[in-house]
ZALUM-76164 format. One record per residue: residue in three letters; x negated, y, z of N, C-alpha, C, O, CB in turn. Coordinates in pm, whole numbers, plus 50000, padded with zeros to 5 digits. Glycine has a CB too. Layout:
["ALA"; [X; Y; Z]; [X; Y; Z]; [X; Y; Z]; [X; Y; Z]; [X; Y; Z]]
...
This chain:
["MET"; [09770; 53128; 53473]; [09658; 53107; 53562]; [09538; 53059; 53479]; [09548; 52961; 53406]; [09695; 53005; 53675]]
["THR"; [09427; 53129; 53490]; [09312; 53089; 53412]; [09244; 52966; 53471]; [09267; 52927; 53585]; [09214; 53205; 53401]]
["GLN"; [09159; 52909; 53389]; [09088; 52793; 53433]; [08993; 52825; 53550]; [08969; 52741; 53636]; [09012; 52732; 53318]]
["LEU"; [08940; 52945; 53550]; [08852; 52986; 53658]; [08923; 52991; 53793]; [08867; 52950; 53894]; [08793; 53122; 53628]]
["ASN"; [09049; 53041; 53794]; [09124; 53049; 53918]; [09154; 52909; 53973]; [09162; 52890; 54094]; [09254; 53126; 53897]]
["GLN"; [09169; 52814; 53886]; [09196; 52678; 53928]; [09074; 52618; 53997]; [09088; 52525; 54076]; [09238; 52591; 53808]]
["LEU"; [08956; 52670; 53969]; [08834; 52615; 54027]; [08798; 52677; 54163]; [08706; 52631; 54231]; [08720; 52635; 53930]]
["GLU"; [08869; 52779; 54201]; [08839; 52846; 54329]; [08873; 52753; 54444]; [08939; 52650; 54426]; [08917; 52979; 54341]]
["GLU"; [08828; 52790; 54562]; [08851; 52707; 54681]; [08997; 52690; 54708]; [09077; 52779; 54680]; [08785; 52768; 54802]]
["PRO"; [09034; 52574; 54763]; [09176; 52554; 54795]; [09219; 52642; 54909]; [09135; 52681; 54991]; [09203; 52409; 54828]]
["THR"; [09347; 52673; 54919]; [09397; 52755; 55027]; [09394; 52673; 55156]; [09372; 52552; 55153]; [09540; 52807; 54995]]
["SER"; [09417; 52737; 55267]; [09410; 52667; 55396]; [09515; 52558; 55410]; [09494; 52463; 55486]; [09425; 52766; 55508]]
["SER"; [09628; 52569; 55340]; [09732; 52466; 55349]; [09695; 52340; 55270]; [09747; 52232; 55300]; [09865; 52522; 55298]]
["GLU"; [09606; 52353; 55170]; [09565; 52238; 55093]; [09443; 52172; 55156]; [09351; 52242; 55200]; [09536; 52278; 54949]]
["LYS"; [09441; 52043; 55160]; [09323; 51972; 55213]; [09246; 51919; 55092]; [09303; 51852; 55006]; [09363; 51853; 55312]]
["PRO"; [09116; 51951; 55085]; [09039; 51899; 54971]; [09023; 51748; 54984]; [08993; 51697; 55092]; [08899; 51968; 54962]]
["SER"; [09042; 51680; 54876]; [09020; 51535; 54877]; [08891; 51507; 54811]; [08877; 51529; 54690]; [09133; 51459; 54808]]
["ILE"; [08795; 51458; 54887]; [08662; 51431; 54836]; [08645; 51281; 54829]; [08661; 51208; 54927]; [08553; 51497; 54926]]
["ASP"; [08611; 51236; 54710]; [08584; 51096; 54689]; [08446; 51065; 54748]; [08348; 51131; 54711]; [08592; 51060; 54536]]
["PRO"; [08434; 50965; 54840]; [08306; 50940; 54903]; [08198; 50902; 54802]; [08079; 50923; 54828]; [08319; 50832; 55006]]
["GLY"; [08235; 50848; 54690]; [08137; 50811; 54586]; [08104; 50923; 54491]; [08020; 50905; 54404]; [08187; 50694; 54508]]
["SER"; [08168; 51036; 54505]; [08144; 51144; 54412]; [08014; 51220; 54447]; [07963; 51209; 54558]; [08264; 51241; 54410]]
["HIS"; [07963; 51294; 54351]; [07845; 51374; 54372]; [07882; 51509; 54431]; [07998; 51549; 54430]; [07770; 51393; 54242]]
["TYR"; [07781; 51577; 54483]; [07808; 51702; 54548]; [07845; 51815; 54451]; [07903; 51914; 54494]; [07691; 51740; 54627]]
["VAL"; [07812; 51802; 54323]; [07855; 51895; 54221]; [07922; 51814; 54109]; [07862; 51723; 54052]; [07734; 51980; 54167]]
["ASP"; [08048; 51849; 54080]; [08119; 51783; 53973]; [08079; 51849; 53841]; [08111; 51964; 53814]; [08274; 51789; 53996]]
["ASN"; [08005; 51770; 53760]; [07948; 51825; 53637]; [08055; 51876; 53540]; [08032; 51974; 53469]; [07863; 51721; 53568]]
["LYS"; [08169; 51810; 53536]; [08276; 51852; 53444]; [08335; 51987; 53486]; [08357; 52075; 53403]; [08387; 51746; 53440]]
["LYS"; [08361; 52002; 53615]; [08412; 52132; 53664]; [08306; 52240; 53647]; [08336; 52354; 53610]; [08455; 52122; 53813]]
["PHE"; [08183; 52203; 53676]; [08072; 52295; 53661]; [08064; 52347; 53518]; [08051; 52467; 53494]; [07942; 52228; 53701]]
["LEU"; [08072; 52254; 53422]; [08068; 52289; 53282]; [08188; 52379; 53243]; [08172; 52478; 53172]; [08066; 52161; 53196]]
["ALA"; [08304; 52344; 53292]; [08424; 52424; 53260]; [08411; 52565; 53318]; [08451; 52662; 53253]; [08552; 52354; 53316]]
["ALA"; [08355; 52578; 53437]; [08338; 52709; 53497]; [08234; 52790; 53420]; [08249; 52912; 53405]; [08298; 52696; 53644]]
["LEU"; [08130; 52724; 53371]; [08026; 52796; 53291]; [08085; 52843; 53157]; [08056; 52953; 53112]; [07902; 52703; 53266]]
["ILE"; [08168; 52757; 53094]; [08231; 52795; 52970]; [08322; 52917; 52987]; [08324; 53010; 52906]; [08310; 52677; 52914]]
["GLU"; [08397; 52914; 53097]; [08487; 53025; 53129]; [08406; 53153; 53152]; [08441; 53260; 53103]; [08573; 52993; 53255]]
["TYR"; [08297; 53139; 53228]; [08212; 53257; 53254]; [08148; 53308; 53126]; [08138; 53429; 53107]; [08102; 53223; 53356]]
["LYS"; [08106; 53218; 53038]; [08047; 53256; 52913]; [08150; 53334; 52827]; [08114; 53431; 52759]; [07996; 53131; 52839]]
["SER"; [08276; 53291; 52831]; [08378; 53364; 52757]; [08402; 53504; 52815]; [08429; 53599; 52742]; [08508; 53283; 52756]]
["GLN"; [08391; 53516; 52950]; [08402; 53646; 53013]; [08287; 53736; 52972]; [08307; 53855; 52951]; [08406; 53632; 53165]]
["ILE"; [08168; 53683; 52960]; [08051; 53760; 52919]; [08071; 53810; 52774]; [08044; 53926; 52743]; [07921; 53673; 52931]]
["ASP"; [08118; 53720; 52685]; [08143; 53756; 52546]; [08248; 53867; 52537]; [08232; 53961; 52459]; [08189; 53633; 52466]]
["HIS"; [08352; 53856; 52616]; [08459; 53958; 52619]; [08403; 54092; 52667]; [08437; 54197; 52613]; [08578; 53911; 52712]]
["ALA"; [08316; 54088; 52770]; [08257; 54209; 52822]; [08164; 54278; 52719]; [08161; 54400; 52707]; [08180; 54177; 52949]]
["LYS"; [08089; 54195; 52647]; [07999; 54249; 52545]; [08080; 54318; 52430]; [08043; 54425; 52382]; [07908; 54135; 52488]]
["GLU"; [08189; 54252; 52390]; [08271; 54305; 52280]; [08333; 54442; 52321]; [08344; 54532; 52238]; [08384; 54201; 52241]]
["ASN"; [08370; 54457; 52444]; [08438; 54577; 52490]; [08345; 54673; 52564]; [08393; 54765; 52630]; [08553; 54538; 52579]]
["ASN"; [08214; 54653; 52554]; [08115; 54740; 52622]; [08142; 54755; 52771]; [08134; 54864; 52826]; [08115; 54877; 52557]]
["LEU"; [08174; 54643; 52835]; [08196; 54642; 52980]; [08074; 54586; 53050]; [07991; 54521; 52986]; [08320; 54560; 53017]]
["PRO"; [08061; 54611; 53180]; [07947; 54553; 53254]; [07962; 54401; 53261]; [08071; 54345; 53251]; [07937; 54613; 53397]]
["LYS"; [07848; 54337; 53279]; [07846; 54190; 53292]; [07930; 54148; 53412]; [07916; 54205; 53521]; [07699; 54136; 53307]]
["PRO"; [08017; 54050; 53393]; [08108; 54007; 53503]; [08029; 53938; 53614]; [07919; 53886; 53593]; [08218; 53910; 53450]]
["ILE"; [08088; 53939; 53730]; [08028; 53878; 53850]; [08048; 53725; 53839]; [08152; 53677; 53794]; [08094; 53935; 53984]]
["VAL"; [07944; 53652; 53881]; [07950; 53507; 53879]; [08052; 53460; 53983]; [08057; 53514; 54093]; [07810; 53445; 53908]]
["SER"; [08133; 53362; 53949]; [08236; 53314; 54040]; [08177; 53246; 54163]; [08061; 53203; 54162]; [08329; 53218; 53968]]
["ASN"; [08256; 53237; 54269]; [08212; 53170; 54393]; [08176; 53025; 54363]; [08078; 52972; 54417]; [08323; 53176; 54504]]
["TYR"; [08253; 52962; 54278]; [08231; 52819; 54248]; [08093; 52800; 54186]; [08021; 52708; 54224]; [08341; 52765; 54153]]
["LEU"; [08054; 52885; 54089]; [07923; 52872; 54029]; [07812; 52897; 54132]; [07712; 52826; 54136]; [07909; 52968; 53912]]
["GLY"; [07834; 52998; 54215]; [07736; 53025; 54322]; [07721; 52909; 54418]; [07610; 52877; 54461]; [07775; 53148; 54399]]
["GLU"; [07834; 52846; 54452]; [07827; 52732; 54541]; [07755; 52614; 54473]; [07683; 52539; 54540]; [07968; 52691; 54584]]
["CYS"; [07775; 52597; 54346]; [07706; 52489; 54273]; [07555; 52513; 54275]; [07478; 52421; 54301]; [07758; 52480; 54126]]
["PHE"; [07515; 52635; 54249]; [07371; 52667; 54251]; [07313; 52645; 54390]; [07202; 52592; 54405]; [07346; 52814; 54206]]
["LEU"; [07389; 52686; 54494]; [07342; 52667; 54631]; [07331; 52517; 54665]; [07232; 52475; 54725]; [07437; 52737; 54731]]
["LYS"; [07431; 52438; 54626]; [07429; 52296; 54656]; [07317; 52226; 54585]; [07250; 52142; 54645]; [07558; 52234; 54618]]
["ILE"; [07293; 52259; 54458]; [07185; 52198; 54383]; [07052; 52230; 54446]; [06969; 52141; 54466]; [07188; 52244; 54238]]
["ALA"; [07030; 52358; 54479]; [06903; 52401; 54540]; [06881; 52339; 54677]; [06771; 52294; 54710]; [06898; 52552; 54552]]
["THR"; [06987; 52336; 54756]; [06975; 52280; 54891]; [06943; 52130; 54886]; [06856; 52081; 54958]; [07104; 52303; 54969]]
["HIS"; [07016; 52059; 54801]; [06990; 51915; 54792]; [06856; 51881; 54731]; [06793; 51782; 54769]; [07098; 51849; 54713]]
["LEU"; [06811; 51963; 54637]; [06678; 51940; 54578]; [06569; 51966; 54681]; [06464; 51903; 54678]; [06656; 52030; 54454]]
["SER"; [06593; 52059; 54772]; [06493; 52088; 54875]; [06475; 51976; 54974]; [06377; 51976; 55050]; [06530; 52212; 54948]]
["TYR"; [06566; 51878; 54977]; [06555; 51764; 55065]; [06468; 51653; 55004]; [06440; 51554; 55072]; [06694; 51710; 55098]]
["LYS"; [06424; 51667; 54880]; [06336; 51568; 54818]; [06207; 51563; 54899]; [06166; 51661; 54961]; [06308; 51602; 54667]]
["ALA"; [06145; 51447; 54895]; [06023; 51427; 54977]; [05913; 51528; 54944]; [05836; 51565; 55033]; [05970; 51286; 54956]]
["ASN"; [05903; 51572; 54818]; [05792; 51664; 54785]; [05825; 51809; 54822]; [05741; 51896; 54800]; [05758; 51654; 54636]]
["PHE"; [05940; 51839; 54875]; [05973; 51976; 54914]; [06016; 51991; 55060]; [06024; 52104; 55108]; [06082; 52027; 54825]]
["ILE"; [06043; 51883; 55131]; [06110; 51890; 55259]; [06026; 51951; 55372]; [06082; 52014; 55462]; [06153; 51754; 55298]]
["ASN"; [05896; 51935; 55370]; [05814; 51975; 55484]; [05758; 52117; 55474]; [05677; 52156; 55559]; [05701; 51878; 55500]]
["TYR"; [05796; 52192; 55378]; [05745; 52329; 55370]; [05821; 52419; 55464]; [05943; 52412; 55478]; [05755; 52383; 55228]]
["THR"; [05744; 52506; 55530]; [05810; 52598; 55626]; [05887; 52709; 55558]; [05974; 52772; 55618]; [05707; 52660; 55719]]
["TYR"; [05856; 52733; 55432]; [05923; 52839; 55357]; [06029; 52780; 55262]; [06050; 52833; 55152]; [05820; 52923; 55278]]
["ARG"; [06092; 52674; 55303]; [06190; 52605; 55219]; [06312; 52697; 55190]; [06372; 52691; 55082]; [06236; 52475; 55288]]
["ASP"; [06346; 52778; 55287]; [06458; 52873; 55265]; [06424; 52971; 55153]; [06511; 53007; 55073]; [06491; 52951; 55397]]
["ASP"; [06298; 53014; 55148]; [06255; 53105; 55040]; [06260; 53032; 54905]; [06294; 53090; 54803]; [06110; 53158; 55068]]
["MET"; [06224; 52905; 54907]; [06232; 52827; 54783]; [06373; 52818; 54735]; [06400; 52835; 54616]; [06174; 52687; 54803]]
["ILE"; [06466; 52791; 54827]; [06609; 52781; 54787]; [06657; 52914; 54731]; [06727; 52918; 54630]; [06699; 52738; 54909]]
["SER"; [06619; 53023; 54797]; [06660; 53157; 54749]; [06604; 53186; 54611]; [06673; 53242; 54527]; [06614; 53266; 54846]]
["ASP"; [06477; 53149; 54586]; [06418; 53168; 54455]; [06491; 53087; 54350]; [06513; 53134; 54238]; [06271; 53130; 54456]]
["GLY"; [06528; 52964; 54385]; [06600; 52878; 54290]; [06735; 52937; 54253]; [06773; 52936; 54136]; [06618; 52739; 54348]]
["ILE"; [06807; 52987; 54352]; [06939; 53046; 54327]; [06923; 53171; 54242]; [06999; 53193; 54148]; [07012; 53080; 54460]]
["GLU"; [06824; 53254; 54276]; [06801; 53377; 54201]; [06770; 53346; 54053]; [06821; 53412; 53963]; [06684; 53457; 54265]]
["ASN"; [06687; 53244; 54031]; [06656; 53207; 53889]; [06777; 53155; 53818]; [06794; 53180; 53699]; [06547; 53102; 53883]]
["CYS"; [06864; 53083; 53890]; [06986; 53034; 53824]; [07077; 53150; 53784]; [07138; 53150; 53677]; [07062; 52936; 53917]]
["LEU"; [07085; 53249; 53873]; [07171; 53365; 53844]; [07118; 53444; 53726]; [07195; 53499; 53647]; [07184; 53456; 53966]]
["VAL"; [06985; 53451; 53714]; [06926; 53519; 53601]; [06953; 53442; 53470]; [06972; 53501; 53364]; [06775; 53538; 53624]]
["ALA"; [06954; 53308; 53481]; [06968; 53224; 53360]; [07112; 53172; 53343]; [07135; 53082; 53261]; [06870; 53105; 53368]]
["VAL"; [07208; 53226; 53416]; [07343; 53169; 53413]; [07405; 53180; 53275]; [07480; 53092; 53233]; [07433; 53238; 53515]]
["ASP"; [07375; 53287; 53203]; [07434; 53304; 53071]; [07351; 53242; 52957]; [07389; 53250; 52841]; [07454; 53450; 53044]]
["LYS"; [07237; 53181; 52992]; [07147; 53123; 52892]; [07188; 52977; 52862]; [07144; 52919; 52762]; [06999; 53130; 52942]]
["PHE"; [07269; 52920; 52946]; [07309; 52780; 52920]; [07402; 52777; 52800]; [07497; 52855; 52793]; [07380; 52715; 53046]]
["ASP"; [07374; 52687; 52704]; [07451; 52681; 52582]; [07531; 52547; 52583]; [07472; 52440; 52564]; [07357; 52692; 52456]]
["PRO"; [07664; 52554; 52603]; [07741; 52432; 52605]; [07747; 52356; 52473]; [07781; 52237; 52469]; [07876; 52463; 52647]]
["SER"; [07714; 52425; 52365]; [07714; 52358; 52234]; [07592; 52267; 52221]; [07593; 52174; 52140]; [07715; 52461; 52120]]
["LYS"; [07489; 52292; 52299]; [07366; 52207; 52291]; [07367; 52095; 52393]; [07313; 51988; 52369]; [07240; 52292; 52310]]
["SER"; [07428; 52121; 52508]; [07427; 52021; 52616]; [07558; 52030; 52696]; [07616; 52138; 52709]; [07304; 52041; 52711]]
["SER"; [07601; 51918; 52747]; [07718; 51917; 52833]; [07679; 51882; 52975]; [07762; 51837; 53054]; [07822; 51819; 52781]]
["ASN"; [07551; 51903; 53007]; [07501; 51866; 53141]; [07436; 51987; 53208]; [07314; 51997; 53212]; [07400; 51750; 53131]]
["PRO"; [07519; 52080; 53261]; [07461; 52198; 53326]; [07385; 52164; 53456]; [07293; 52236; 53496]; [07572; 52298; 53356]]
["PHE"; [07424; 52053; 53519]; [07358; 52012; 53642]; [07209; 51989; 53616]; [07126; 52037; 53693]; [07423; 51883; 53699]]
["ALA"; [07175; 51918; 53510]; [07036; 51892; 53481]; [06962; 52022; 53441]; [06846; 52041; 53478]; [07024; 51787; 53370]]
["TYR"; [07028; 52107; 53368]; [06970; 52232; 53322]; [06929; 52318; 53442]; [06815; 52364; 53451]; [07069; 52309; 53230]]
["TYR"; [07022; 52338; 53534]; [06993; 52425; 53649]; [06907; 52355; 53754]; [06840; 52423; 53831]; [07124; 52471; 53713]]
["THR"; [06908; 52224; 53759]; [06816; 52150; 53848]; [06673; 52175; 53805]; [06586; 52196; 53889]; [06845; 51997; 53847]]
["GLN"; [06648; 52173; 53675]; [06511; 52201; 53625]; [06471; 52344; 53656]; [06356; 52369; 53694]; [06502; 52177; 53473]]
["ILE"; [06562; 52436; 53640]; [06532; 52577; 53673]; [06493; 52591; 53819]; [06396; 52658; 53852]; [06653; 52669; 53641]]
["ILE"; [06569; 52527; 53905]; [06542; 52532; 54052]; [06411; 52461; 54083]; [06331; 52511; 54162]; [06660; 52466; 54133]]
["TYR"; [06388; 52348; 54022]; [06265; 52272; 54048]; [06143; 52356; 54019]; [06049; 52362; 54099]; [06262; 52143; 53963]]
["TYR"; [06143; 52422; 53904]; [06027; 52505; 53867]; [06017; 52632; 53955]; [05907; 52683; 53977]; [06036; 52546; 53718]]
["ALA"; [06131; 52682; 54003]; [06127; 52794; 54097]; [06061; 52749; 54226]; [05981; 52823; 54284]; [06270; 52848; 54125]]
["PHE"; [06092; 52628; 54272]; [06029; 52573; 54391]; [05876; 52563; 54370]; [05799; 52603; 54457]; [06089; 52432; 54425]]
["VAL"; [05835; 52511; 54257]; [05692; 52492; 54228]; [05622; 52630; 54227]; [05512; 52645; 54281]; [05672; 52418; 54090]]
["ARG"; [05683; 52728; 54166]; [05625; 52862; 54162]; [05614; 52920; 54303]; [05513; 52984; 54333]; [05709; 52956; 54074]]
["ARG"; [05712; 52899; 54389]; [05706; 52952; 54525]; [05594; 52882; 54604]; [05524; 52947; 54681]; [05844; 52934; 54597]]
["ILE"; [05577; 52753; 54587]; [05473; 52681; 54655]; [05335; 52734; 54613]; [05248; 52754; 54698]; [05484; 52532; 54626]]
["GLN"; [05316; 52757; 54486]; [05188; 52810; 54435]; [05163; 52949; 54493]; [05051; 52982; 54532]; [05188; 52814; 54280]]
["LYS"; [05266; 53030; 54496]; [05254; 53166; 54548]; [05218; 53164; 54697]; [05130; 53239; 54739]; [05387; 53245; 54527]]
["GLU"; [05282; 53080; 54775]; [05253; 53072; 54916]; [05115; 53017; 54944]; [05049; 53061; 55039]; [05355; 52987; 54983]]
["LYS"; [05068; 52922; 54863]; [04932; 52872; 54879]; [04829; 52982; 54851]; [04729; 52993; 54921]; [04907; 52751; 54786]]
["LYS"; [04854; 53063; 54751]; [04763; 53174; 54722]; [04757; 53275; 54837]; [04650; 53325; 54873]; [04807; 53244; 54593]]
["GLN"; [04873; 53302; 54894]; [04879; 53395; 55006]; [04808; 53335; 55129]; [04741; 53406; 55204]; [05029; 53430; 55040]]
["GLN"; [04824; 53204; 55149]; [04760; 53138; 55262]; [04606; 53139; 55242]; [04532; 53163; 55338]; [04815; 52991; 55276]]
["ALA"; [04559; 53115; 55124]; [04416; 53119; 55095]; [04361; 53260; 55121]; [04252; 53274; 55176]; [04390; 53078; 54949]]
["THR"; [04435; 53361; 55082]; [04392; 53498; 55104]; [04384; 53527; 55254]; [04290; 53591; 55301]; [04487; 53597; 55034]]
["LYS"; [04482; 53480; 55327]; [04484; 53501; 55472]; [04362; 53435; 55536]; [04299; 53496; 55623]; [04616; 53444; 55534]]
["TYR"; [04328; 53315; 55497]; [04215; 53248; 55555]; [04082; 53310; 55513]; [03988; 53311; 55592]; [04217; 53104; 55518]]
["ARG"; [04073; 53363; 55391]; [03952; 53435; 55351]; [03935; 53560; 55437]; [03823; 53595; 55474]; [03958; 53472; 55201]]
["MET"; [04046; 53627; 55470]; [04036; 53745; 55555]; [03990; 53704; 55694]; [03910; 53775; 55755]; [04171; 53818; 55562]]
["LEU"; [04039; 53592; 55747]; [03998; 53546; 55880]; [03848; 53513; 55880]; [03780; 53538; 55980]; [04082; 53422; 55924]]
["GLU"; [03795; 53458; 55771]; [03654; 53425; 55768]; [03569; 53553; 55765]; [03455; 53551; 55812]; [03622; 53337; 55646]]
["ASN"; [03620; 53660; 55711]; [03544; 53781; 55695]; [03562; 53881; 55810]; [03508; 53992; 55802]; [03581; 53844; 55565]]
["VAL"; [03635; 53848; 55912]; [03656; 53942; 56023]; [03525; 53960; 56098]; [03457; 53864; 56134]; [03768; 53892; 56118]]
["ASP"; [03491; 54084; 56121]; [03369; 54116; 56197]; [03401; 54113; 56346]; [03464; 54204; 56399]; [03311; 54256; 56156]]
["LEU"; [03356; 54006; 56412]; [03389; 53989; 56553]; [03325; 54094; 56641]; [03381; 54132; 56744]; [03346; 53853; 56599]]
["ASP"; [03205; 54142; 56602]; [03139; 54246; 56680]; [03219; 54376; 56682]; [03228; 54443; 56785]; [03000; 54271; 56624]]
["GLN"; [03278; 54412; 56566]; [03363; 54531; 56559]; [03488; 54512; 56641]; [03535; 54607; 56703]; [03401; 54562; 56415]]
["LEU"; [03542; 54391; 56645]; [03660; 54363; 56726]; [03628; 54382; 56875]; [03707; 54439; 56949]; [03711; 54220; 56700]]
["MET"; [03514; 54335; 56917]; [03475; 54347; 57058]; [03446; 54495; 57090]; [03478; 54543; 57199]; [03349; 54257; 57090]]
["LEU"; [03387; 54565; 56995]; [03350; 54706; 57018]; [03472; 54791; 57044]; [03466; 54883; 57125]; [03272; 54762; 56899]]
["HIS"; [03583; 54763; 56977]; [03705; 54841; 56988]; [03811; 54774; 57079]; [03931; 54797; 57062]; [03762; 54865; 56850]]
["SER"; [03766; 54694; 57173]; [03859; 54620; 57256]; [03923; 54707; 57364]; [04031; 54674; 57414]; [03788; 54502; 57320]]
["ASP"; [03859; 54818; 57402]; [03913; 54912; 57501]; [03949; 54840; 57633]; [04056; 54867; 57689]; [04038; 54984; 57444]]
["GLY"; [03867; 54754; 57682]; [03889; 54691; 57812]; [03979; 54569; 57808]; [04010; 54514; 57914]; [03945; 54790; 57905]]
["ASN"; [04023; 54526; 57693]; [04111; 54405; 57683]; [04031; 54287; 57637]; [04066; 54223; 57538]; [04231; 54428; 57586]]
["GLU"; [03921; 54255; 57707]; [03832; 54149; 57667]; [03904; 54012; 57664]; [03880; 53929; 57576]; [03712; 54145; 57760]]
["ASP"; [03991; 53991; 57762]; [04062; 53862; 57769]; [04148; 53842; 57644]; [04152; 53734; 57585]; [04150; 53854; 57896]]
["TYR"; [04216; 53949; 57606]; [04303; 53942; 57487]; [04217; 53920; 57361]; [04251; 53839; 57275]; [04389; 54074; 57472]]
["VAL"; [04108; 53992; 57352]; [04020; 53979; 57235]; [03962; 53838; 57231]; [03956; 53776; 57124]; [03907; 54085; 57239]]
["ASN"; [03919; 53788; 57345]; [03866; 53649; 57349]; [03971; 53548; 57306]; [03939; 53451; 57238]; [03817; 53612; 57490]]
["HIS"; [04093; 53570; 57344]; [04204; 53484; 57303]; [04222; 53489; 57148]; [04240; 53386; 57082]; [04337; 53528; 57375]]
["ILE"; [04217; 53610; 57094]; [04229; 53628; 56948]; [04116; 53559; 56880]; [04139; 53490; 56780]; [04231; 53775; 56909]]
["ILE"; [03995; 53574; 56929]; [03878; 53514; 56868]; [03889; 53361; 56869]; [03855; 53297; 56770]; [03751; 53559; 56940]]
["ASP"; [03936; 53301; 56979]; [03955; 53158; 56988]; [04056; 53111; 56885]; [04035; 53010; 56818]; [03999; 53118; 57129]]
["LEU"; [04168; 53184; 56872]; [04269; 53148; 56772]; [04213; 53154; 56631]; [04241; 53067; 56549]; [04390; 53240; 56783]]
["MET"; [04133; 53257; 56603]; [04076; 53271; 56471]; [03976; 53158; 56442]; [03971; 53106; 56330]; [04008; 53407; 56458]]
["ARG"; [03898; 53122; 56542]; [03801; 53011; 56521]; [03876; 52881; 56493]; [03833; 52803; 56408]; [03708; 52993; 56647]]
["LYS"; [03984; 52857; 56561]; [04063; 52737; 56536]; [04120; 52738; 56392]; [04121; 52635; 56325]; [04178; 52727; 56640]]
["GLN"; [04166; 52853; 56346]; [04219; 52864; 56212]; [04109; 52841; 56107]; [04129; 52771; 56008]; [04284; 53001; 56192]]
["VAL"; [03994; 52902; 56132]; [03884; 52888; 56036]; [03834; 52743; 56032]; [03793; 52693; 55927]; [03769; 52984; 56072]]
["ASP"; [03836; 52675; 56147]; [03792; 52536; 56152]; [03883; 52442; 56074]; [03841; 52332; 56039]; [03785; 52491; 56295]]
["THR"; [04007; 52484; 56045]; [04096; 52398; 55969]; [04078; 52413; 55822]; [04148; 52345; 55746]; [04237; 52427; 56003]]
["ILE"; [03986; 52499; 55775]; [03963; 52524; 55634]; [03850; 52433; 55586]; [03744; 52427; 55648]; [03930; 52673; 55608]]
["ASP"; [03874; 52365; 55477]; [03769; 52286; 55410]; [03680; 52385; 55332]; [03725; 52444; 55233]; [03833; 52176; 55313]]
["PRO"; [03558; 52403; 55374]; [03474; 52508; 55313]; [03442; 52484; 55164]; [03420; 52579; 55088]; [03343; 52517; 55389]]
["ASP"; [03442; 52357; 55125]; [03409; 52331; 54985]; [03523; 52365; 54892]; [03501; 52421; 54784]; [03371; 52185; 54966]]
["ARG"; [03645; 52333; 54933]; [03761; 52353; 54847]; [03846; 52475; 54884]; [03940; 52510; 54812]; [03847; 52230; 54852]]
["LYS"; [03812; 52540; 54996]; [03888; 52656; 55045]; [04034; 52619; 55066]; [04123; 52699; 55037]; [03876; 52774; 54946]]
["GLU"; [04060; 52502; 55114]; [04195; 52457; 55142]; [04202; 52419; 55288]; [04100; 52403; 55355]; [04236; 52338; 55050]]
["ILE"; [04324; 52405; 55337]; [04344; 52367; 55476]; [04321; 52217; 55488]; [04372; 52138; 55409]; [04486; 52408; 55526]]
["LYS"; [04246; 52181; 55588]; [04224; 52038; 55610]; [04348; 51978; 55672]; [04417; 52045; 55748]; [04101; 52014; 55701]]
["PRO"; [04378; 51850; 55640]; [04492; 51787; 55704]; [04460; 51765; 55851]; [04346; 51739; 55888]; [04529; 51654; 55635]]
["LYS"; [04564; 51776; 55934]; [04545; 51755; 56080]; [04516; 51608; 56103]; [04578; 51521; 56043]; [04670; 51801; 56162]]
["ALA"; [04422; 51583; 56193]; [04391; 51443; 56229]; [04504; 51388; 56311]; [04556; 51453; 56401]; [04257; 51433; 56307]]
["LYS"; [04541; 51263; 56276]; [04650; 51199; 56352]; [04597; 51149; 56489]; [04482; 51106; 56503]; [04712; 51079; 56269]]
["ALA"; [04683; 51158; 56583]; [04643; 51115; 56719]; [04622; 50964; 56718]; [04700; 50887; 56662]; [04750; 51156; 56827]]
["LYS"; [04513; 50925; 56785]; [04483; 50783; 56790]; [04561; 50717; 56907]; [04573; 50774; 57016]; [04329; 50761; 56804]]
["LYS"; [04609; 50602; 56882]; [04684; 50529; 56985]; [04587; 50462; 57079]; [04478; 50421; 57040]; [04779; 50425; 56921]]
["ASN"; [04629; 50451; 57204]; [04547; 50375; 57302]; [04543; 50228; 57262]; [04647; 50165; 57239]; [04604; 50391; 57448]]
["GLU"; [04426; 50175; 57254]; [04415; 50038; 57215]; [04374; 49950; 57334]; [04294; 49858; 57321]; [04318; 50024; 57101]]
["GLN"; [04432; 49981; 57447]; [04403; 49903; 57566]; [04504; 49789; 57575]; [04624; 49812; 57578]; [04406; 49990; 57694]]
["ASP"; [04456; 49671; 57579]; [04544; 49552; 57591]; [04531; 49487; 57726]; [04598; 49387; 57752]; [04514; 49449; 57483]]
C-alpha cells in the first residue's frame, strides 16, 4: 500500500478521530502527499506519461486553505468570495508541482501565499469591472432610452431611477463607490 493510499478518506466503517486542538490541514500529511505526488510526476516524466491527477487529499487541503483564508476580515465581505476561492484553488493546482520539499517543509505557508495573492488579483479584477460598469452608467444617453421605450414609460422611468441611484453612489473625484451612510439612531430620551 502506497503512502498516498493511506492518506485517502477513511472508509465508512472507520470513524475519523479529530483532535480538537489540531489545525484544519495537517502539515506533515500535506507534505507527505506532496512528496508522493512529486514522485508520481517524476515517474510520469521519465516514462513519457501524462501528468498524474492530483489526489483528493491534496484537493481537499487546497479547498480548506482557501475557504479558511476567505474568512479573514479583509476578505469576508466580498460578494464574489466564491470566485476568489475558485481562483485560489486553480492557482494551487497550477503550482502544485512547483513546491520543492528540499527548500521548505511547510507547504501550508507556500500555498496560503499563492491563495492570498489569487484573492488580491480577483479583488483588483472585480474593482476594474465595477468601475467600467459605473462609467457605462454615467455615459448612458437617457434621451435615446426614452425614444426607444415603445410605450413602456413606467419601466424606463424605473430603470432611470435605478441608474441615478447607482451613479449617485460614485465619488466623482476618485471614480470609486462611496461608502453607504450608516443609519442614525433616534436620540430621543
